[in-house]
N, C-alpha and C positions, 0 to 999 in steps of 0.2 A: 709244880713246877720245875723241879729240878729233875723230873721224870724225864719231862720235852729236852733238855740242854744234854743230857746222857746219851741220848740216842742219834742226837744232832751229831753230838762227836764220835762215836761209834760208828754210825753213817759215813761220814768225812775219811775215817782213817781206815774202812773196809776192804773194799773190792781191789787187789792191785791191777796194775797194768797191763795190755795183752802185748804190749812192745809194739814194734815196728813189721813185724810179720802182716798182720792184718792189712795194713794199710799199701806193702807193697804187692800182696795180692789183692785187692781191689782195683789197685793202677794196673795190673796184667789184665785182669778179665776187662778194664774199663779198653785198653790196647785194645786185646782183642776184637771186642765190641765196633770200636773206628774202623777195626783193618778189613771185617767181614763184610760190616752195614755199608763204608762209606768210600773208602780206599780201593776195595778190591772191584765193586762195582763199577767206580768211575773209569778205573784204569782198562777193564775190558771195553766199555763204550770207545775211550779213546783209542784203541787199540784195532776197534772194528773203522771206525771212523776213519782210520788211518790208511786200513787196507781199502775201504771203498774209494777214499781219492786216490790212491795209485793204479783201481784196476779201473777207471774212467778211461772208454775209449771212443772215438770219431763216431757218430752214430746212435750212441747211448741215448735215451729220454731219460730225463732227472727231474726231480723236485728240489727246487732252492729251497732256502729257511725265508724268504717269503712271501711262497707258496703259488711261485712261478713255474709251468710246467713245458721244457722245450727239447730239442734234441741236441746233443754237444754238435757241433759242427766243425770247430776246432780248439785244438789247445796247445798252449803257449808252452812248452817245457820251460823256458827259461825264466818266467815270473809268476807261475803256476795261476795263471790266468786261464777260462774256456769262454770261447763265445759262443751262446746258446740261441737257437732259433727260435721263437715262437711260433711263427707262424711263416706263411711265404714272405713278409714283406716287414717283418721285424727282426732283427736279431739284433742281443745284448751281451756285454762282455762282464764277466764276475769272476771274482775270486773262487779258486774249487774250495776253497774251508767253507764257500755256504751254501753248499749241494750236501741237500741231508738225505736224500734217498735216490736210487738208481730204479725205476718202474721197469718193468716188464715190459717187452716189444711188442707195438699196436695199441701202446695206452694213449697216445695222442689223436692215433683214428677213432678211438671208441669215447672220447669227449666231447 
């Protein structure tokens, strides 16, 4: 029985601590993973969407986030709203931020 107790005491006194360096190293690795896997791709998508919003012009065929496809008729520079013609009879007004893509010319005719 005394054999087990001495081994337990020896194990508790045994290995010295590695210090805080390993913890700092792990935090740096996690920060790198966060940056390259989450922040950087999201920043890239945001930049591309901002460029898309700035380059929309009258006559562009667009796709909205709601799935509507139409042609830009009027752009209001004051408050970032766009008037979109869905067909000859229907026009809607949406905010520029809800445009998800600019489609190639002739897309509306091919649908």
